[in-house]
C-alpha positions as CSV (number, residue, x, y, z in Angstrom):
1,M,66.3,83.9,106.6
2,Q,66.1,86.9,109.0
3,Y,69.9,86.8,109.3
4,I,70.6,86.7,105.6
5,D,71.6,90.5,105.5
6,N,74.0,90.0,108.4
7,I,75.6,87.0,106.9
8,F,76.0,88.7,103.5
9,F,77.4,91.8,105.3
10,L,80.0,89.7,107.2
11,L,81.0,87.9,104.0
12,C,81.5,91.3,102.2
13,L,83.5,92.6,105.1
14,I,85.8,89.5,105.3
15,A,86.3,89.5,101.5
16,G,87.1,93.2,101.4
17,I,89.6,93.1,104.3
18,G,91.1,89.8,103.0
19,L,91.7,91.2,99.5
20,F,93.2,94.4,101.0
21,A,95.5,92.4,103.3
22,K,96.6,90.4,100.2
23,S,97.4,93.6,98.3
24,L,99.4,94.9,101.3
25,K,101.3,91.7,101.5
26,E,102.3,92.0,97.8
27,I,103.5,95.6,98.3
28,Y,105.5,94.6,101.4
29,R,107.1,91.8,99.3
30,N,107.9,94.2,96.5
31,I,109.5,96.8,98.9
32,N,111.6,94.0,100.3
33,L,113.2,93.5,96.9
34,G,115.3,96.5,97.7
35,K,118.5,96.6,99.8
36,P,118.1,96.7,103.5
37,I,118.8,100.1,105.1
38,N,119.0,101.0,108.8
39,R,116.6,103.8,109.6
40,S,115.9,102.9,113.2
41,D,118.1,105.6,114.8
42,R,116.8,108.8,116.5
43,K,113.4,107.2,117.3
44,S,112.0,110.2,119.2
45,E,112.8,112.5,116.3
46,R,111.2,110.1,113.9
47,W,108.0,109.8,115.9
48,A,107.9,113.6,116.1
49,T,108.4,113.9,112.3
50,M,105.7,111.5,111.5
51,A,103.3,113.2,113.9
52,S,104.1,116.6,112.4
53,V,104.2,115.8,108.7
54,A,101.9,112.8,108.2
55,L,99.4,113.4,110.9
56,G,99.6,117.1,111.3
57,Q,100.0,117.9,107.6
58,S,102.6,120.6,108.5
59,K,104.1,120.8,105.0
60,M,100.8,121.2,103.2
61,G,100.6,124.9,104.1
62,A,103.4,125.8,101.6
63,R,100.6,126.1,99.0
64,P,97.8,127.6,101.1
65,V,94.8,127.0,98.8
66,A,95.6,123.3,97.9
67,G,96.8,122.8,101.5
68,F,93.6,124.1,103.1
69,F,91.3,122.0,100.9
70,H,93.5,118.9,101.3
71,I,93.3,119.2,105.1
72,L,89.5,119.4,104.8
73,V,89.4,116.2,102.8
74,Y,92.0,114.5,105.1
75,V,90.4,115.4,108.4
76,G,86.8,115.0,107.1
77,F,87.4,111.6,105.5
78,V,89.3,110.2,108.5
79,I,86.7,111.3,111.1
80,I,83.7,110.5,109.0
81,N,85.0,106.9,108.7
82,L,84.8,106.7,112.5
83,E,81.1,106.0,111.6
84,M,82.4,102.7,110.1
85,I,82.6,101.4,113.7
86,E,78.8,101.9,114.0
87,I,78.1,100.5,110.5
88,I,80.2,97.4,111.1
89,I,78.4,96.7,114.4
90,D,75.0,97.4,112.9
91,G,75.8,95.2,109.9
92,I,77.0,92.2,112.0
93,F,74.3,92.3,114.7
94,G,71.4,93.8,112.8
95,T,71.1,96.8,115.1
96,H,70.4,100.4,113.9
97,R,72.6,103.3,115.0
98,V,73.9,101.3,118.0
99,L,76.2,104.2,119.1
100,S,73.1,106.2,120.0
101,S,72.5,103.9,123.0
102,V,76.2,103.9,123.9
103,L,76.9,107.6,123.7
104,G,73.6,108.9,124.9
105,S,71.3,111.3,122.9
106,T,73.2,114.5,123.5
107,L,76.7,113.2,122.7
108,Y,75.4,111.1,119.8
109,G,73.7,114.2,118.5
110,W,76.9,116.2,118.5
111,F,78.7,113.2,117.0
112,T,76.4,112.9,114.0
113,A,76.3,116.7,113.5
114,T,80.1,116.9,113.4
115,L,80.1,114.1,110.8
116,E,77.6,116.0,108.7
117,V,79.5,119.2,108.7
118,L,82.8,117.5,107.8
119,A,81.0,115.5,105.1
120,L,79.8,118.8,103.5
121,L,83.3,120.2,103.7
122,V,84.7,117.1,102.0
123,I,82.2,117.5,99.2
124,I,83.1,121.2,98.7
125,A,86.9,120.3,98.7
126,V,86.6,117.4,96.2
127,V,84.6,119.6,93.8
128,V,87.2,122.3,94.1
129,F,89.9,119.8,93.4
130,F,88.0,118.4,90.4
131,I,87.6,121.9,88.9
132,R,91.3,122.7,89.5
133,R,92.3,119.6,87.6
134,N,89.9,119.6,84.8
135,V,88.7,123.2,84.3
136,V,91.3,125.6,85.7
137,G,94.1,123.4,84.5
138,V,96.8,124.0,87.2
139,K,100.1,123.5,85.4
140,R,101.6,120.9,87.7
141,L,98.4,118.9,87.4
142,T,98.3,118.9,83.6
143,M,101.9,117.9,82.7
144,K,102.4,115.1,80.2
145,E,103.4,112.4,82.7
146,L,99.8,112.7,84.1
147,L,98.1,112.0,80.8
148,G,96.1,108.8,80.6
149,W,95.8,106.6,83.7
150,P,97.3,109.1,86.3
151,K,94.7,111.7,85.4
152,N,91.9,109.3,85.3
153,D,92.9,107.8,88.6
154,A,93.0,111.2,90.3
155,N,89.5,112.0,88.9
156,L,88.1,108.6,89.8
157,I,89.2,109.0,93.4
158,L,87.5,112.4,93.6
159,I,84.3,110.9,92.1
160,I,84.4,108.0,94.6
161,E,84.8,110.4,97.6
162,F,81.9,112.5,96.3
163,V,79.6,109.5,95.8
164,L,80.5,108.2,99.3
165,M,79.6,111.5,100.9
166,M,76.3,111.7,98.9
167,A,75.4,108.2,100.0
168,F,76.1,109.3,103.6
169,F,73.8,112.3,103.2
170,T,71.1,110.2,101.5
171,M,71.2,107.7,104.3
172,N,70.9,110.4,107.0
173,S,68.2,112.3,105.1
174,S,66.0,109.3,104.6
175,D,66.6,108.2,108.2
176,L,65.5,111.7,109.3
177,L,62.3,111.5,107.3
178,L,61.6,108.1,108.7
179,Q,62.0,109.5,112.2
180,A,59.6,112.3,111.4
181,K,57.0,109.7,110.2
182,G,57.5,107.8,113.5
183,V,58.9,104.7,111.8
184,L,62.3,105.1,113.6
185,P,63.0,106.4,117.1
186,Q,64.5,109.9,117.4
187,H,68.3,109.8,117.5
188,G,71.0,112.0,116.2
189,W,71.2,115.6,115.0
190,F,71.6,116.1,111.2
191,P,71.9,119.8,110.5
192,V,73.1,119.5,106.9
193,S,70.6,116.8,105.9
194,Q,67.8,118.7,107.7
195,G,68.7,122.0,106.0
196,I,69.6,120.8,102.5
197,F,68.9,117.2,101.5
198,A,65.9,116.1,103.5
199,P,63.7,119.0,102.3
200,F,64.6,118.1,98.7
201,L,63.5,114.5,99.3
202,D,60.4,115.6,101.1
203,I,59.2,117.4,97.9
204,F,58.5,114.0,96.3
205,D,56.5,112.8,99.3
206,F,57.9,109.3,99.3
207,D,56.1,106.7,101.3
208,K,57.6,104.9,104.2
209,G,58.5,101.8,102.2
210,F,60.5,103.8,99.6
211,L,62.2,105.9,102.2
212,H,63.3,102.7,104.0
213,F,64.5,101.3,100.7
214,M,66.5,104.5,100.1
215,E,68.0,104.4,103.6
216,R,69.1,100.8,103.3
217,G,70.3,101.3,99.8
218,A,72.5,104.3,100.8
219,W,73.7,102.4,103.9
220,W,74.8,99.5,101.7
221,S,76.3,101.8,99.1
222,H,78.3,103.6,101.7
223,I,79.9,100.4,103.3
224,L,80.4,98.6,99.9
225,G,81.9,101.9,98.5
226,V,84.3,102.1,101.4
227,L,85.4,98.5,100.9
228,F,85.8,99.1,97.2
229,F,87.8,102.3,97.8
230,M,90.0,100.4,100.3
231,N,90.9,97.8,97.7
232,Y,91.3,100.3,94.9
233,L,94.1,102.0,96.8
234,Y,96.5,99.2,95.6
235,Y,96.1,100.4,92.0
236,S,96.1,104.1,92.9
237,K,98.4,106.9,93.9
238,H,96.2,107.3,96.9
239,L,98.3,104.7,98.8
240,H,99.8,107.7,100.5
241,I,96.7,107.7,102.7
242,L,98.4,104.8,104.5
243,F,102.0,104.9,103.5
244,A,102.6,108.6,104.4
245,F,103.0,107.4,108.0
246,P,105.8,104.9,107.6
247,N,107.3,107.0,104.9
248,T,107.8,110.0,107.1
249,W,109.0,107.8,110.0
250,F,111.7,106.2,107.8
251,A,112.6,109.5,106.2
252,N,116.2,110.7,105.9
253,L,116.9,112.9,108.9
254,E,120.3,114.1,107.8
255,K,120.7,117.7,106.6
256,K,119.4,118.3,103.1
257,G,122.1,118.2,100.6
258,K,124.2,115.6,102.5
259,I,124.9,112.9,100.0
260,N,125.7,109.4,101.3
261,N,129.2,108.1,100.6
262,L,130.0,104.6,99.4
263,D,132.2,102.9,102.1
264,S,134.4,101.3,99.4
265,V,135.1,104.7,97.9
266,T,135.7,106.4,101.2
267,K,138.2,103.7,102.1
268,E,140.1,104.2,98.9
269,I,140.2,108.0,99.4
270,K,141.5,107.6,102.9
271,L,144.3,105.3,101.7
272,M,145.2,107.8,99.0
273,M,145.4,110.6,101.5
274,D,147.6,108.7,104.0
275,P,151.1,108.2,102.6
276,N,152.0,105.7,105.3
277,A,148.9,103.5,104.8
278,D,149.3,99.9,103.8
279,P,146.4,99.0,101.6
280,Y,147.0,95.3,102.2
281,A,147.5,95.5,106.0
282,A,143.9,94.9,107.1
283,A,142.4,93.7,103.9
284,P,140.2,90.7,104.6
285,A,140.6,87.5,102.5
286,E,138.5,87.9,99.4
287,D,136.2,85.1,98.2
288,P,137.4,84.4,94.6
289,N,133.7,83.5,93.7
290,A,132.2,86.6,95.2
291,V,130.5,89.0,92.9
292,P,132.1,92.5,93.1
293,E,130.0,95.2,94.7
294,K,127.9,97.1,92.2
295,F,128.2,100.8,92.2
296,G,124.9,102.7,92.1
297,A,121.6,101.5,90.7
298,S,120.4,100.3,87.3
299,D,117.2,98.6,88.5
300,I,114.9,98.5,91.5
301,F,116.9,95.7,93.1
302,D,119.8,98.1,93.6
303,L,117.7,100.7,95.4
304,N,117.1,100.5,99.1
305,R,113.8,99.7,100.7
306,V,113.0,103.2,101.8
307,Q,113.4,104.4,98.2
308,L,111.0,101.8,97.1
309,L,108.6,102.8,99.9
310,N,109.0,106.4,98.6
311,A,107.8,105.2,95.1
312,Y,104.6,103.6,96.5
313,T,103.9,106.7,98.7
314,C,104.2,109.3,95.9
315,T,101.0,111.3,95.7
316,E,101.8,112.6,92.2
317,C,101.0,116.1,93.4
318,G,103.8,117.6,91.3
319,R,105.1,120.0,94.0
320,C,108.6,118.6,93.4
321,T,108.4,119.1,89.6
322,S,107.0,122.6,89.9
323,V,110.1,123.8,91.8
324,C,112.7,121.8,89.8
325,P,115.0,124.3,88.0
326,A,115.8,121.8,85.3
327,N,112.1,121.2,84.6
328,I,111.3,124.9,84.7
329,T,114.0,125.6,82.1
330,G,112.4,123.1,79.7
331,K,114.6,120.0,80.4
332,K,113.1,116.6,80.4
333,L,113.6,115.9,84.1
334,S,110.5,115.7,86.3
335,P,111.2,114.4,89.9
336,R,107.5,113.3,90.0
337,K,108.0,111.2,86.9
338,I,111.2,109.6,88.5
339,M,109.0,108.3,91.3
340,M,106.2,107.3,89.0
341,S,108.6,105.4,86.8
342,T,110.2,103.6,89.8
343,R,106.8,102.5,91.0
344,D,105.9,101.3,87.5
345,R,109.0,99.2,87.3
346,L,108.4,97.9,90.8
347,E,104.9,96.8,89.8
348,E,106.2,95.3,86.6
349,V,108.7,93.2,88.6
350,G,105.9,92.3,91.1
351,K,103.6,91.0,88.3
352,N,106.6,89.0,87.0
353,I,107.0,87.3,90.4
354,N,103.2,86.7,90.6
355,T,103.3,84.9,87.2
356,N,106.5,82.9,87.6
357,G,106.7,82.3,91.4
358,K,110.0,84.2,91.3
359,F,111.6,87.0,89.3
360,V,112.6,85.8,85.8
361,D,114.8,88.2,83.9
362,D,112.6,90.2,81.5
363,G,115.4,92.0,79.7
364,K,114.3,95.3,81.2
365,K,115.8,97.7,83.7
366,L,114.7,100.9,85.5
367,L,117.5,102.7,83.6
368,D,116.7,103.3,79.9
369,D,113.5,101.3,79.9
370,H,111.7,103.5,82.4
371,I,114.0,106.4,83.2
372,T,116.2,108.0,80.5
373,R,119.8,109.2,80.9
374,E,118.7,112.6,79.7
375,E,116.4,112.9,82.7
376,L,119.1,111.9,85.1
377,R,121.8,114.2,83.7
378,A,119.5,117.2,83.8
379,C,119.4,117.1,87.6
380,T,121.4,119.9,89.4
381,T,121.2,118.1,92.8
382,C,119.8,121.3,94.3
383,N,117.4,119.4,96.7
384,A,114.4,121.6,95.7
385,C,112.3,118.5,95.1
386,V,113.1,117.0,98.4
387,E,112.3,120.3,100.3
388,A,109.0,120.6,98.4
389,C,107.6,117.1,99.0
390,P,104.8,117.3,101.6
391,I,105.5,113.7,102.8
392,L,109.4,113.7,102.7
393,I,109.9,111.6,99.6
394,D,113.5,111.8,98.2
395,P,113.6,111.6,94.4
396,L,117.2,113.0,94.4
397,S,118.5,109.9,96.2
398,I,117.3,107.7,93.3
399,I,118.8,110.0,90.7
400,I,122.1,110.0,92.4
401,E,122.3,106.2,92.7
402,M,121.4,105.8,89.0
403,R,124.0,108.4,88.0
404,R,126.6,106.6,90.1
405,F,125.9,103.5,88.1
406,M,126.2,105.3,84.8
407,I,129.5,106.9,85.7
408,M,131.2,104.3,88.0
409,E,130.0,101.1,86.2
410,E,129.6,102.2,82.6
411,S,131.9,105.3,82.4
412,S,128.9,106.9,80.7
413,A,129.1,110.7,81.1
414,P,129.1,113.8,78.9
415,Q,132.5,115.0,77.8
416,E,132.2,118.0,80.0
417,W,131.7,115.8,83.1
418,N,134.6,113.6,82.2
419,G,136.9,116.7,81.9
420,M,135.7,118.0,85.3
421,M,136.2,114.6,87.0
422,T,139.7,114.2,85.5
423,N,140.6,117.6,86.9
424,I,139.3,116.7,90.3
425,E,141.3,113.5,90.3
426,N,144.5,115.1,89.1
427,N,144.3,118.6,90.6
428,A,141.8,118.2,93.5
429,A,139.6,120.9,91.9
430,P,137.2,121.0,88.9
431,W,139.5,123.5,87.0
432,Q,142.4,122.6,84.9
433,Y,145.0,124.2,87.1
434,N,148.0,122.7,88.7
435,Q,147.6,122.3,92.5
436,A,150.6,124.6,93.1
437,D,148.9,127.4,91.2
438,R,145.5,127.2,92.9
439,L,146.1,130.3,95.1
440,N,147.7,132.5,92.4
441,W,144.4,134.5,92.1
442,A,144.7,135.5,95.8
443,I,148.4,136.6,95.4
444,E,147.7,138.6,92.3
445,N,144.8,140.4,94.0
């Protein structure tokens, strides 16, 4: 019976990691529903981009206040969870603060002190973020697409992080008091607990038994809280904690504003521009049963895998929407909502596959059922959203693909657009002038 705690801990650890692996497997399957895309070029540049943007948080400084506190949470939460190594070893083998014997008293003291300072900074940051969302009401954090679950999700994450840090301090403070009573050996340096939390607990003059109960309860709360948080990520926008790294590695490294061309269209244009070209000379034999290539995207199956990865990685921070000129002028478009809607449809398809073993047509599409034509037509393709994203998500690429479908597959465009495109086709310019008259303005002036 003396090993019951260790066995229970091991079972919790296996269950937590197993469920998390299952969730990641489902996400990987869903992303692979998209079209393959080759983003394996320029590897050294991709590694450098990931190190700078995902690891180094280089784009967060564009908004100094939010960026500063986000870096506190990011650095603090990552480094604090290095203690998980010690917790896992202690949990499996029944030891207590095993790293104190590995690192030595001095180094272990600095290690625990660093964790305490970072934990306090995390608490301050999450409180600031909670106030910004719920009291100050920062505009980009209170828009209508965040009402309901997205807002609750963001608040729940902040609450979980706060509770985890408080469990950490409760564990350290009760451990410190047990050391003072001679129950536990002297190890570690806990400046924050010693200055703030331990004196508060000491007021109540708890006996050794209750302090031990508190220390163990906080220890278990911390590890089980981390396992819960890890599995909650699947349902949360906070997947970016993990996916920011692959997302920045597979990011589009071409110049902003460069729109990809369809090979079939490029070939047709080249043939039109070459009066000596024979369109049938090198044409491969066509399969009479082949389905013609679809232009653009009407559902998630038509998007590429990086675009679907973008959808899962979106942090819902709203930086893209806050700089979108269409949104600023009151139009319906919100680049953040484009990414959220793409993820919602992707999850909808994933649940369909889980239920039926394969995708069964549900009569829904990304276009119209999740993203309206009004949203897509409002985009000016200015790239402001792409520039603003702190983790290199590209909402514009999805908008362009869906507009391609509307125009090239359905001929669905406003009258003004059709007039412009007719002029481009006939006159090689958006204006209704004959090509021979295009330079008259220069001659007259």
